[in-house]
N, CA, C and O atoms as CSV, one atom per row, in Angstrom:
chain,resi,resn,atom,element,x,y,z
A,1,UNK,N,N,76.445,67.719,123.148
A,1,UNK,CA,C,76.394,68.378,124.435
A,1,UNK,C,C,74.999,68.270,125.033
A,1,UNK,O,O,74.842,68.047,126.233
A,2,UNK,N,N,73.982,68.430,124.177
A,2,UNK,CA,C,72.615,68.370,124.694
A,2,UNK,C,C,72.303,67.001,125.291
A,2,UNK,O,O,71.625,66.907,126.315
A,3,UNK,N,N,72.795,65.943,124.653
A,3,UNK,CA,C,72.513,64.604,125.163
A,3,UNK,C,C,73.198,64.376,126.510
A,3,UNK,O,O,72.594,63.832,127.434
A,4,UNK,N,N,74.439,64.786,126.614
A,4,UNK,CA,C,75.158,64.617,127.877
A,4,UNK,C,C,74.476,65.438,128.968
A,4,UNK,O,O,74.299,64.954,130.086
A,5,UNK,N,N,74.094,66.663,128.659
A,5,UNK,CA,C,73.397,67.496,129.646
A,5,UNK,C,C,72.076,66.867,130.068
A,5,UNK,O,O,71.718,66.913,131.244
A,6,UNK,N,N,71.352,66.281,129.123
A,6,UNK,CA,C,70.084,65.623,129.455
A,6,UNK,C,C,70.322,64.445,130.401
A,6,UNK,O,O,69.541,64.225,131.327
A,7,UNK,N,N,71.390,63.694,130.173
A,7,UNK,CA,C,71.722,62.568,131.052
A,7,UNK,C,C,72.050,63.079,132.457
A,7,UNK,O,O,71.570,62.526,133.447
A,8,UNK,N,N,72.859,64.124,132.541
A,8,UNK,CA,C,73.211,64.684,133.845
A,8,UNK,C,C,71.949,65.168,134.559
A,8,UNK,O,O,71.779,64.939,135.757
A,9,UNK,N,N,71.076,65.833,133.821
A,9,UNK,CA,C,69.824,66.316,134.414
A,9,UNK,C,C,68.997,65.140,134.957
A,9,UNK,O,O,68.487,65.208,136.076
A,10,UNK,N,N,68.866,64.078,134.178
A,10,UNK,CA,C,68.094,62.912,134.625
A,10,UNK,C,C,68.697,62.301,135.889
A,10,UNK,O,O,67.968,61.848,136.772
A,11,UNK,N,N,70.008,62.290,135.974
A,11,UNK,CA,C,70.667,61.661,137.117
A,11,UNK,C,C,70.648,62.527,138.376
A,11,UNK,O,O,70.823,62.014,139.482
A,12,UNK,N,N,70.441,63.820,138.219
A,12,UNK,CA,C,70.550,64.711,139.376
A,12,UNK,C,C,69.248,65.384,139.790
A,12,UNK,O,O,69.196,65.983,140.864
A,13,UNK,N,N,68.218,65.312,138.996
A,13,UNK,CA,C,67.022,66.133,139.240
A,13,UNK,C,C,66.309,65.831,140.554
A,13,UNK,O,O,65.643,66.717,141.090
A,14,UNK,N,N,66.420,64.630,141.089
A,14,UNK,CA,C,65.698,64.290,142.316
A,14,UNK,C,C,66.622,64.040,143.509
A,14,UNK,O,O,66.227,63.382,144.472
A,15,UNK,N,N,67.848,64.562,143.450
A,15,UNK,CA,C,68.772,64.339,144.560
A,15,UNK,C,C,68.333,65.102,145.799
A,15,UNK,O,O,67.866,66.238,145.715
A,16,UNK,N,N,68.489,64.465,146.937
A,16,UNK,CA,C,68.223,65.139,148.213
A,16,UNK,C,C,69.505,65.862,148.638
A,16,UNK,O,O,70.578,65.570,148.109
A,17,UNK,N,N,69.410,66.795,149.582
A,17,UNK,CA,C,70.628,67.452,150.083
A,17,UNK,C,C,71.646,66.441,150.626
A,17,UNK,O,O,72.851,66.616,150.450
A,18,UNK,N,N,71.165,65.402,151.275
A,18,UNK,CA,C,72.077,64.382,151.804
A,18,UNK,C,C,72.811,63.665,150.671
A,18,UNK,O,O,74.016,63.426,150.757
A,19,UNK,N,N,72.080,63.327,149.614
A,19,UNK,CA,C,72.698,62.653,148.476
A,19,UNK,C,C,73.716,63.558,147.770
A,19,UNK,O,O,74.740,63.093,147.270
A,20,UNK,N,N,73.411,64.848,147.741
A,20,UNK,CA,C,74.354,65.801,147.146
A,20,UNK,C,C,75.686,65.766,147.886
A,20,UNK,O,O,76.747,65.736,147.262
A,21,UNK,N,N,75.632,65.771,149.212
A,21,UNK,CA,C,76.850,65.745,150.020
A,21,UNK,C,C,77.564,64.401,149.860
A,21,UNK,O,O,78.775,64.369,149.643
A,22,UNK,N,N,76.822,63.289,149.966
A,22,UNK,CA,C,77.412,61.951,149.857
A,22,UNK,C,C,78.111,61.733,148.519
A,22,UNK,O,O,79.147,61.073,148.454
A,23,UNK,N,N,77.546,62.285,147.463
A,23,UNK,CA,C,78.096,62.067,146.124
A,23,UNK,C,C,79.235,63.020,145.779
A,23,UNK,O,O,79.888,62.855,144.749
A,24,UNK,N,N,79.481,64.020,146.634
A,24,UNK,CA,C,80.496,65.012,146.322
A,24,UNK,C,C,80.004,66.090,145.367
A,24,UNK,O,O,80.789,66.891,144.860
A,25,UNK,N,N,78.705,66.101,145.128
A,25,UNK,CA,C,78.088,67.044,144.195
A,25,UNK,C,C,77.700,68.349,144.881
A,25,UNK,O,O,77.186,69.266,144.240
A,26,UNK,N,N,77.947,68.430,146.187
A,26,UNK,CA,C,77.483,69.586,146.950
A,26,UNK,C,C,78.163,70.894,146.540
A,26,UNK,O,O,77.506,71.934,146.505
A,27,UNK,N,N,79.453,70.867,146.233
A,27,UNK,CA,C,80.149,72.091,145.819
A,27,UNK,C,C,79.588,72.608,144.503
A,27,UNK,O,O,79.399,73.812,144.328
A,28,UNK,N,N,79.326,71.699,143.591
A,28,UNK,CA,C,78.706,72.074,142.316
A,28,UNK,C,C,77.331,72.675,142.580
A,28,UNK,O,O,76.974,73.704,142.007
A,29,UNK,N,N,76.573,72.032,143.442
A,29,UNK,CA,C,75.211,72.483,143.768
A,29,UNK,C,C,75.217,73.904,144.324
A,29,UNK,O,O,74.363,74.716,143.973
A,30,UNK,N,N,76.181,74.199,145.191
A,30,UNK,CA,C,76.253,75.538,145.784
A,30,UNK,C,C,76.403,76.596,144.688
A,30,UNK,O,O,75.778,77.654,144.753
A,31,UNK,N,N,77.222,76.312,143.696
A,31,UNK,CA,C,77.454,77.285,142.616
A,31,UNK,C,C,76.349,77.304,141.564
A,31,UNK,O,O,76.024,78.368,141.037
A,32,UNK,N,N,75.768,76.153,141.250
A,32,UNK,CA,C,74.895,76.065,140.067
A,32,UNK,C,C,73.525,75.445,140.342
A,32,UNK,O,O,72.749,75.235,139.410
A,33,UNK,N,N,73.215,75.149,141.609
A,33,UNK,CA,C,72.020,74.381,141.954
A,33,UNK,C,C,72.082,73.107,141.110
A,33,UNK,O,O,73.097,72.411,141.139
A,34,UNK,N,N,71.042,72.787,140.370
A,34,UNK,CA,C,71.122,71.620,139.480
A,34,UNK,C,C,71.138,72.040,138.014
A,34,UNK,O,O,70.838,71.244,137.124
A,35,UNK,N,N,71.490,73.295,137.777
A,35,UNK,CA,C,71.624,73.760,136.393
A,35,UNK,C,C,72.839,73.102,135.749
A,35,UNK,O,O,73.775,72.683,136.430
A,36,UNK,N,N,72.803,73.025,134.458
A,36,UNK,CA,C,73.916,72.416,133.738
A,36,UNK,C,C,75.007,73.449,133.513
A,36,UNK,O,O,74.756,74.531,132.982
A,37,UNK,N,N,76.218,73.104,133.921
A,37,UNK,CA,C,77.373,73.966,133.774
A,37,UNK,C,C,78.505,73.103,133.239
A,37,UNK,O,O,79.101,72.330,133.989
A,38,UNK,N,N,78.807,73.226,131.946
A,38,UNK,CA,C,79.806,72.332,131.337
A,38,UNK,C,C,81.182,72.497,131.980
A,38,UNK,O,O,81.728,73.599,132.042
A,39,UNK,N,N,81.721,71.396,132.449
A,39,UNK,CA,C,83.061,71.386,133.015
A,39,UNK,C,C,83.642,69.993,132.892
A,39,UNK,O,O,82.917,69.018,132.695
A,40,UNK,N,N,84.949,69.910,133.010
A,40,UNK,CA,C,85.620,68.612,132.933
A,40,UNK,C,C,85.346,67.808,134.198
A,40,UNK,O,O,84.838,68.340,135.185
A,41,UNK,N,N,85.682,66.538,134.160
A,41,UNK,CA,C,85.521,65.692,135.342
A,41,UNK,C,C,86.358,66.218,136.504
A,41,UNK,O,O,86.037,65.966,137.665
A,42,UNK,N,N,87.435,66.951,136.194
A,42,UNK,CA,C,88.286,67.526,137.219
A,42,UNK,C,C,87.792,68.870,137.736
A,42,UNK,O,O,88.401,69.452,138.633
A,43,UNK,N,N,86.681,69.369,137.169
A,43,UNK,CA,C,86.088,70.607,137.641
A,43,UNK,C,C,86.448,71.851,136.850
A,43,UNK,O,O,85.969,72.938,137.174
A,44,UNK,N,N,87.282,71.725,135.816
A,44,UNK,CA,C,87.642,72.906,135.015
A,44,UNK,C,C,86.475,73.273,134.108
A,44,UNK,O,O,86.007,72.435,133.336
A,45,UNK,N,N,85.992,74.525,134.191
A,45,UNK,CA,C,84.867,74.930,133.346
A,45,UNK,C,C,85.229,74.876,131.866
A,45,UNK,O,O,86.382,75.074,131.486
A,46,UNK,N,N,84.233,74.607,131.051
A,46,UNK,CA,C,84.426,74.611,129.610
A,46,UNK,C,C,84.756,76.030,129.155
A,46,UNK,O,O,84.229,77.009,129.682
A,47,UNK,N,N,85.621,76.113,128.184
A,47,UNK,CA,C,85.979,77.406,127.606
A,47,UNK,C,C,86.263,77.209,126.117
A,47,UNK,O,O,86.703,76.141,125.692
A,48,UNK,N,N,86.008,78.236,125.349
A,48,UNK,CA,C,86.256,78.163,123.904
A,48,UNK,C,C,87.735,77.996,123.595
A,48,UNK,O,O,88.091,77.663,122.465
A,49,UNK,N,N,88.600,78.220,124.572
A,49,UNK,CA,C,90.032,78.037,124.316
A,49,UNK,C,C,90.382,76.565,124.080
A,49,UNK,O,O,91.496,76.253,123.661
A,50,UNK,N,N,89.436,75.665,124.346
A,50,UNK,CA,C,89.679,74.257,124.056
A,50,UNK,C,C,89.724,73.998,122.552
A,50,UNK,O,O,90.284,72.995,122.108
A,51,UNK,N,N,89.141,74.890,121.780
A,51,UNK,CA,C,89.157,74.740,120.326
A,51,UNK,C,C,90.414,75.382,119.768
A,51,UNK,O,O,90.810,76.468,120.190
A,52,UNK,N,N,91.018,74.722,118.842
A,52,UNK,CA,C,92.196,75.259,118.181
A,52,UNK,C,C,91.878,75.458,116.706
A,52,UNK,O,O,91.215,74.623,116.091
A,53,UNK,N,N,92.338,76.539,116.150
A,53,UNK,CA,C,92.122,76.825,114.746
A,53,UNK,C,C,93.284,77.657,114.244
A,53,UNK,O,O,93.617,78.689,114.827
A,54,UNK,N,N,93.902,77.207,113.160
A,54,UNK,CA,C,95.040,77.910,112.595
A,54,UNK,C,C,94.744,78.518,111.233
A,54,UNK,O,O,95.510,79.354,110.754
A,55,UNK,N,N,93.643,78.111,110.598
A,55,UNK,CA,C,93.366,78.609,109.257
A,55,UNK,C,C,94.114,77.847,108.180
A,55,UNK,O,O,94.098,78.238,107.013
A,56,UNK,N,N,94.756,76.782,108.556
A,56,UNK,CA,C,95.454,75.906,107.613
A,56,UNK,C,C,94.663,74.604,107.596
A,56,UNK,O,O,94.560,73.949,108.633
A,57,UNK,N,N,94.101,74.206,106.456
A,57,UNK,CA,C,93.218,73.036,106.452
A,57,UNK,C,C,93.888,71.753,106.943
A,57,UNK,O,O,93.239,70.934,107.594
A,58,UNK,N,N,95.156,71.566,106.646
A,58,UNK,CA,C,95.834,70.347,107.107
A,58,UNK,C,C,95.946,70.367,108.631
A,58,UNK,O,O,95.621,69.384,109.297
A,59,UNK,N,N,96.403,71.479,109.170
A,59,UNK,CA,C,96.533,71.608,110.623
A,59,UNK,C,C,95.179,71.460,111.300
A,59,UNK,O,O,95.043,70.720,112.274
A,60,UNK,N,N,94.178,72.165,110.781
A,60,UNK,CA,C,92.863,72.154,111.411
A,60,UNK,C,C,92.195,70.790,111.316
A,60,UNK,O,O,91.523,70.373,112.259
A,61,UNK,N,N,92.360,70.093,110.217
A,61,UNK,CA,C,91.764,68.752,110.110
A,61,UNK,C,C,92.435,67.777,111.071
A,61,UNK,O,O,91.763,66.931,111.660
A,62,UNK,N,N,93.740,67.884,111.235
A,62,UNK,CA,C,94.414,67.037,112.231
A,62,UNK,C,C,93.903,67.357,113.638
A,62,UNK,O,O,93.684,66.452,114.444
A,63,UNK,N,N,93.715,68.636,113.927
A,63,UNK,CA,C,93.174,69.041,115.236
A,63,UNK,C,C,91.775,68.470,115.432
A,63,UNK,O,O,91.456,67.961,116.507
A,64,UNK,N,N,90.942,68.552,114.400
A,64,UNK,CA,C,89.586,68.010,114.485
A,64,UNK,C,C,89.609,66.505,114.714
A,64,UNK,O,O,88.839,65.984,115.522
A,65,UNK,N,N,90.491,65.809,114.004
A,65,UNK,CA,C,90.583,64.355,114.176
A,65,UNK,C,C,91.019,64.017,115.603
A,65,UNK,O,O,90.492,63.087,116.213
A,66,UNK,N,N,91.970,64.765,116.125
A,66,UNK,CA,C,92.424,64.522,117.499
A,66,UNK,C,C,91.295,64.770,118.489
A,66,UNK,O,O,91.141,64.017,119.450
A,67,UNK,N,N,90.507,65.814,118.267
A,67,UNK,CA,C,89.388,66.114,119.170
A,67,UNK,C,C,88.367,64.983,119.156
A,67,UNK,O,O,87.833,64.616,120.203
A,68,UNK,N,N,88.096,64.435,117.988
A,68,UNK,CA,C,87.144,63.313,117.900
A,68,UNK,C,C,87.670,62.101,118.659
A,68,UNK,O,O,86.902,61.422,119.342
A,69,UNK,N,N,88.955,61.822,118.552
A,69,UNK,CA,C,89.532,60.681,119.260
A,69,UNK,C,C,89.512,60.908,120.774
A,69,UNK,O,O,89.263,59.977,121.540
A,70,UNK,N,N,89.776,62.151,121.205
A,70,UNK,CA,C,89.734,62.439,122.646
A,70,UNK,C,C,88.317,62.268,123.177
A,70,UNK,O,O,88.126,61.746,124.275
A,71,UNK,N,N,87.330,62.702,122.413
A,71,UNK,CA,C,85.933,62.528,122.844
A,71,UNK,C,C,85.581,61.049,122.901
A,71,UNK,O,O,84.923,60.599,123.839
A,72,UNK,N,N,86.020,60.290,121.895
A,72,UNK,CA,C,85.746,58.843,121.895
A,72,UNK,C,C,86.356,58.188,123.132
A,72,UNK,O,O,85.717,57.350,123.768
A,73,UNK,N,N,87.576,58.562,123.472
A,73,UNK,CA,C,88.229,57.992,124.646
A,73,UNK,C,C,87.456,58.341,125.920
A,73,UNK,O,O,87.318,57.505,126.813
A,74,UNK,N,N,86.953,59.573,126.002
A,74,UNK,CA,C,86.147,59.966,127.161
A,74,UNK,C,C,84.908,59.091,127.257
A,74,UNK,O,O,84.568,58.619,128.342
A,75,UNK,N,N,84.231,58.868,126.137
A,75,UNK,CA,C,83.046,58.006,126.154
A,75,UNK,C,C,83.424,56.574,126.512
A,75,UNK,O,O,82.685,55.910,127.239
A,76,UNK,N,N,84.557,56.084,126.016
A,76,UNK,CA,C,85.024,54.742,126.414
A,76,UNK,C,C,85.184,54.671,127.930
A,76,UNK,O,O,84.763,53.703,128.562
A,77,UNK,N,N,85.794,55.701,128.505
A,77,UNK,CA,C,86.017,55.716,129.957
A,77,UNK,C,C,84.701,55.762,130.722
A,77,UNK,O,O,84.555,55.089,131.742
A,78,UNK,N,N,83.739,56.552,130.240
A,78,UNK,CA,C,82.421,56.585,130.879
A,78,UNK,C,C,81.790,55.198,130.846
A,78,UNK,O,O,81.237,54.741,131.846
A,79,UNK,N,N,81.871,54.530,129.702
A,79,UNK,CA,C,81.266,53.195,129.566
A,79,UNK,C,C,81.939,52.168,130.466
A,79,UNK,O,O,81.302,51.194,130.866
A,80,UNK,N,N,83.210,52.363,130.792
A,80,UNK,CA,C,83.886,51.451,131.719
A,80,UNK,C,C,83.380,51.643,133.149
A,80,UNK,O,O,83.397,50.707,133.948
A,81,UNK,N,N,82.935,52.850,133.465
A,81,UNK,CA,C,82.543,53.172,134.839
A,81,UNK,C,C,81.047,53.045,135.103
A,81,UNK,O,O,80.645,52.734,136.225
A,82,UNK,N,N,80.227,53.278,134.100
A,82,UNK,CA,C,78.780,53.359,134.291
A,82,UNK,C,C,78.116,52.088,133.785
A,82,UNK,O,O,78.482,51.561,132.735
A,83,UNK,N,N,77.141,51.604,134.535
A,83,UNK,CA,C,76.424,50.381,134.134
A,83,UNK,C,C,74.947,50.633,133.864
A,83,UNK,O,O,74.246,49.730,133.407
A,84,UNK,N,N,74.465,51.823,134.131
A,84,UNK,CA,C,73.057,52.162,133.925
A,84,UNK,C,C,72.751,52.188,132.425
A,84,UNK,O,O,73.322,53.008,131.706
A,85,UNK,N,N,71.864,51.313,131.935
A,85,UNK,CA,C,71.574,51.270,130.498
A,85,UNK,C,C,71.023,52.588,129.943
A,85,UNK,O,O,71.233,52.902,128.771
A,86,UNK,N,N,70.323,53.353,130.775
A,86,UNK,CA,C,69.783,54.629,130.298
A,86,UNK,C,C,70.885,55.663,130.086
A,86,UNK,O,O,70.682,56.653,129.382
A,87,UNK,N,N,72.032,55.441,130.684
A,87,UNK,CA,C,73.190,56.290,130.448
A,87,UNK,C,C,74.053,55.686,129.337
A,87,UNK,O,O,74.524,56.398,128.450
A,88,UNK,N,N,74.254,54.377,129.394
A,88,UNK,CA,C,75.166,53.723,128.454
A,88,UNK,C,C,74.700,53.803,127.003
A,88,UNK,O,O,75.520,54.024,126.111
A,89,UNK,N,N,73.427,53.631,126.752
A,89,UNK,CA,C,72.953,53.633,125.362
A,89,UNK,C,C,73.206,54.957,124.654
A,89,UNK,O,O,73.757,54.948,123.553
A,90,UNK,N,N,72.829,56.097,125.233
A,90,UNK,CA,C,73.149,57.348,124.538
A,90,UNK,C,C,74.650,57.619,124.449
A,90,UNK,O,O,75.113,58.216,123.477
A,91,UNK,N,N,75.411,57.188,125.449
A,91,UNK,CA,C,76.867,57.373,125.387
A,91,UNK,C,C,77.452,56.521,124.271
A,91,UNK,O,O,78.359,56.968,123.569
A,92,UNK,N,N,76.952,55.307,124.093
A,92,UNK,CA,C,77.408,54.466,122.962
A,92,UNK,C,C,77.092,55.147,121.628
A,92,UNK,O,O,77.913,55.145,120.712
A,93,UNK,N,N,75.899,55.726,121.531
A,93,UNK,CA,C,75.525,56.448,120.312
A,93,UNK,C,C,76.504,57.605,120.058
A,93,UNK,O,O,76.977,57.782,118.935
A,94,UNK,N,N,76.805,58.387,121.096
A,94,UNK,CA,C,77.731,59.502,120.941
A,94,UNK,C,C,79.121,59.008,120.556
A,94,UNK,O,O,79.797,59.629,119.736
A,95,UNK,N,N,79.547,57.895,121.145
A,95,UNK,CA,C,80.852,57.305,120.820
A,95,UNK,C,C,80.902,56.927,119.343
A,95,UNK,O,O,81.889,57.205,118.661
A,96,UNK,N,N,79.843,56.295,118.852
A,96,UNK,CA,C,79.792,55.915,117.440
A,96,UNK,C,C,79.865,57.142,116.535
A,96,UNK,O,O,80.495,57.104,115.478
A,97,UNK,N,N,79.219,58.227,116.952
A,97,UNK,CA,C,79.268,59.466,116.174
A,97,UNK,C,C,80.678,60.020,116.095
A,97,UNK,O,O,81.083,60.531,115.051
A,98,UNK,N,N,81.434,59.925,117.185
A,98,UNK,CA,C,82.822,60.400,117.180
A,98,UNK,C,C,83.650,59.614,116.171
A,98,UNK,O,O,84.498,60.178,115.479
A,99,UNK,N,N,83.403,58.318,116.092
A,99,UNK,CA,C,84.139,57.481,115.140
A,99,UNK,C,C,83.820,57.905,113.710
A,99,UNK,O,O,84.722,58.027,112.881
A,100,UNK,N,N,82.546,58.128,113.421
A,100,UNK,CA,C,82.142,58.559,112.075
A,100,UNK,C,C,82.728,59.932,111.758
A,100,UNK,O,O,83.218,60.155,110.651
A,101,UNK,N,N,82.683,60.850,112.717
A,101,UNK,CA,C,83.263,62.174,112.487
A,101,UNK,C,C,84.752,62.067,112.192
A,101,UNK,O,O,85.261,62.733,111.291
A,102,UNK,N,N,85.450,61.227,112.954
A,102,UNK,CA,C,86.885,61.020,112.725
A,102,UNK,C,C,87.125,60.531,111.303
A,102,UNK,O,O,88.034,61.003,110.621
A,103,UNK,N,N,86.311,59.588,110.863
A,103,UNK,CA,C,86.466,59.054,109.508
A,103,UNK,C,C,86.206,60.127,108.461
A,103,UNK,O,O,86.936,60.214,107.474
A,104,UNK,N,N,85.174,60.948,108.660
A,104,UNK,CA,C,84.863,62.013,107.683
A,104,UNK,C,C,85.976,63.051,107.638
A,104,UNK,O,O,86.353,63.505,106.557
A,105,UNK,N,N,86.513,63.436,108.807
A,105,UNK,CA,C,87.635,64.378,108.810
A,105,UNK,C,C,88.844,63.768,108.116
A,105,UNK,O,O,89.570,64.464,107.406
A,106,UNK,N,N,89.065,62.468,108.319
A,106,UNK,CA,C,90.167,61.787,107.638
A,106,UNK,C,C,89.989,61.806,106.121
A,106,UNK,O,O,90.947,62.014,105.377
A,107,UNK,N,N,88.763,61.589,105.674
A,107,UNK,CA,C,88.485,61.659,104.237
A,107,UNK,C,C,88.725,63.075,103.715
A,107,UNK,O,O,89.273,63.258,102.627
A,108,UNK,N,N,88.317,64.067,104.491
A,108,UNK,CA,C,88.547,65.459,104.085
A,108,UNK,C,C,90.033,65.772,104.003
A,108,UNK,O,O,90.476,66.461,103.083
A,109,UNK,N,N,90.800,65.272,104.955
A,109,UNK,CA,C,92.244,65.467,104.936
A,109,UNK,C,C,92.839,64.857,103.671
A,109,UNK,O,O,93.700,65.464,103.033
A,110,UNK,N,N,92.391,63.673,103.312
A,110,UNK,CA,C,92.897,63.011,102.095
A,110,UNK,C,C,92.563,63.847,100.861
A,110,UNK,O,O,93.394,63.973,99.962
A,111,UNK,N,N,91.375,64.413,100.804
A,111,UNK,CA,C,90.987,65.248,99.656
A,111,UNK,C,C,91.898,66.479,99.572
A,111,UNK,O,O,92.372,66.832,98.492
A,112,UNK,N,N,92.138,67.124,100.706
A,112,UNK,CA,C,93.026,68.293,100.709
A,112,UNK,C,C,94.414,67.886,100.252
A,112,UNK,O,O,95.011,68.556,99.409
A,113,UNK,N,N,94.931,66.803,100.793
A,113,UNK,CA,C,96.278,66.359,100.443
A,113,UNK,C,C,96.375,65.950,98.977
A,113,UNK,O,O,97.407,66.158,98.341
A,114,UNK,N,N,95.315,65.374,98.445
A,114,UNK,CA,C,95.327,64.968,97.033
A,114,UNK,C,C,95.459,66.161,96.101
A,114,UNK,O,O,95.901,66.012,94.962
A,115,UNK,N,N,95.085,67.327,96.566
A,115,UNK,CA,C,95.177,68.524,95.726
A,115,UNK,C,C,96.456,69.324,95.966
A,115,UNK,O,O,96.623,70.414,95.419
A,116,UNK,N,N,97.345,68.788,96.770
A,116,UNK,CA,C,98.623,69.434,97.031
A,116,UNK,C,C,99.735,68.700,96.294
A,116,UNK,O,O,99.553,67.568,95.845
A,117,UNK,N,N,100.852,69.332,96.178
A,117,UNK,CA,C,102.057,68.687,95.682
A,117,UNK,C,C,102.463,67.645,96.726
A,117,UNK,O,O,102.822,68.006,97.847
A,118,UNK,N,N,102.413,66.383,96.380
A,118,UNK,CA,C,102.652,65.309,97.349
A,118,UNK,C,C,104.047,65.360,97.962
A,118,UNK,O,O,104.273,64.756,99.011
A,119,UNK,N,N,104.977,66.058,97.342
A,119,UNK,CA,C,106.318,66.186,97.916
A,119,UNK,C,C,106.395,67.356,98.897
A,119,UNK,O,O,107.435,67.593,99.511
A,120,UNK,N,N,105.300,68.075,99.038
A,120,UNK,CA,C,105.323,69.288,99.848
A,120,UNK,C,C,104.104,69.361,100.767
A,120,UNK,O,O,103.605,70.454,101.035
A,121,UNK,N,N,103.619,68.218,101.253
A,121,UNK,CA,C,102.409,68.155,102.077
A,121,UNK,C,C,102.378,69.163,103.209
A,121,UNK,O,O,101.386,69.872,103.378
A,122,UNK,N,N,103.435,69.237,103.977
A,122,UNK,CA,C,103.375,69.936,105.255
A,122,UNK,C,C,104.191,71.226,105.276
A,122,UNK,O,O,104.377,71.823,106.337
A,123,UNK,N,N,104.671,71.652,104.134
A,123,UNK,CA,C,105.535,72.835,104.102
A,123,UNK,C,C,104.785,74.104,103.730
A,123,UNK,O,O,105.381,75.180,103.708
A,124,UNK,N,N,103.493,74.006,103.437
A,124,UNK,CA,C,102.742,75.176,102.991
A,124,UNK,C,C,101.374,75.218,103.640
A,124,UNK,O,O,100.872,74.208,104.134
A,125,UNK,N,N,100.782,76.390,103.631
A,125,UNK,CA,C,99.379,76.545,103.992
A,125,UNK,C,C,98.630,76.662,102.676
A,125,UNK,O,O,98.729,77.694,102.013
A,126,UNK,N,N,97.880,75.635,102.272
A,126,UNK,CA,C,97.246,75.656,100.952
A,126,UNK,C,C,96.217,76.764,100.778
A,126,UNK,O,O,95.847,77.088,99.650
A,127,UNK,N,N,95.753,77.347,101.869
A,127,UNK,CA,C,94.813,78.458,101.744
A,127,UNK,C,C,95.498,79.702,101.199
A,127,UNK,O,O,94.841,80.566,100.618
A,128,UNK,N,N,96.811,79.803,101.379
A,128,UNK,CA,C,97.530,81.014,100.980
A,128,UNK,C,C,98.689,80.741,100.034
A,128,UNK,O,O,98.870,81.463,99.054
A,129,UNK,N,N,99.468,79.718,100.313
A,129,UNK,CA,C,100.740,79.533,99.627
A,129,UNK,C,C,100.629,79.030,98.198
A,129,UNK,O,O,101.607,79.104,97.454
A,130,UNK,N,N,99.479,78.525,97.789
A,130,UNK,CA,C,99.326,78.093,96.403
A,130,UNK,C,C,98.886,79.248,95.494
A,130,UNK,O,O,98.861,79.103,94.272
A,131,UNK,N,N,98.548,80.366,96.079
A,131,UNK,CA,C,98.146,81.528,95.321
A,131,UNK,C,C,99.415,82.192,94.771
A,131,UNK,O,O,100.264,82.623,95.551
A,132,UNK,N,N,99.557,82.280,93.455
A,132,UNK,CA,C,100.789,82.835,92.875
A,132,UNK,C,C,101.078,84.253,93.355
A,132,UNK,O,O,102.241,84.655,93.383
A,133,UNK,N,N,100.065,85.022,93.732
A,133,UNK,CA,C,100.283,86.383,94.203
A,133,UNK,C,C,101.010,86.400,95.544
A,133,UNK,O,O,101.635,87.400,95.898
A,134,UNK,N,N,100.934,85.315,96.281
A,134,UNK,CA,C,101.544,85.250,97.613
A,134,UNK,C,C,102.961,84.701,97.575
A,134,UNK,O,O,103.636,84.693,98.605
A,135,UNK,N,N,103.421,84.251,96.448
A,135,UNK,CA,C,104.754,83.652,96.397
A,135,UNK,C,C,105.826,84.660,96.166
A,135,UNK,O,O,107.003,84.305,96.099
């Protein structure tokens, strides 16, 4: 997040009022000046409700893997649209990090699954259902 915010700051810090209007950034400027306010490209503000957590390691690891892939796709889309090397290089770095995170979550999922009954992968919450007191 810090890297993306730094890029946005670099791209907007010297905008004139005319450039703000021409770029469509004027509505954002009215609300936030040039402060960083995390929101989607469609204007929806960031909220913690974007994170999902069930307390089940299999479910949560799949959610984490999906989040990494969605972030990677966003960076791919940015790279298709932007040609400025000062923007592209850090975005490429962030994209590579998403790939590594996806791989690490995948490895973690395999470790969790290896410790479960392979015939019962998705029928239990291993945090609770393997405890004999809960059966």
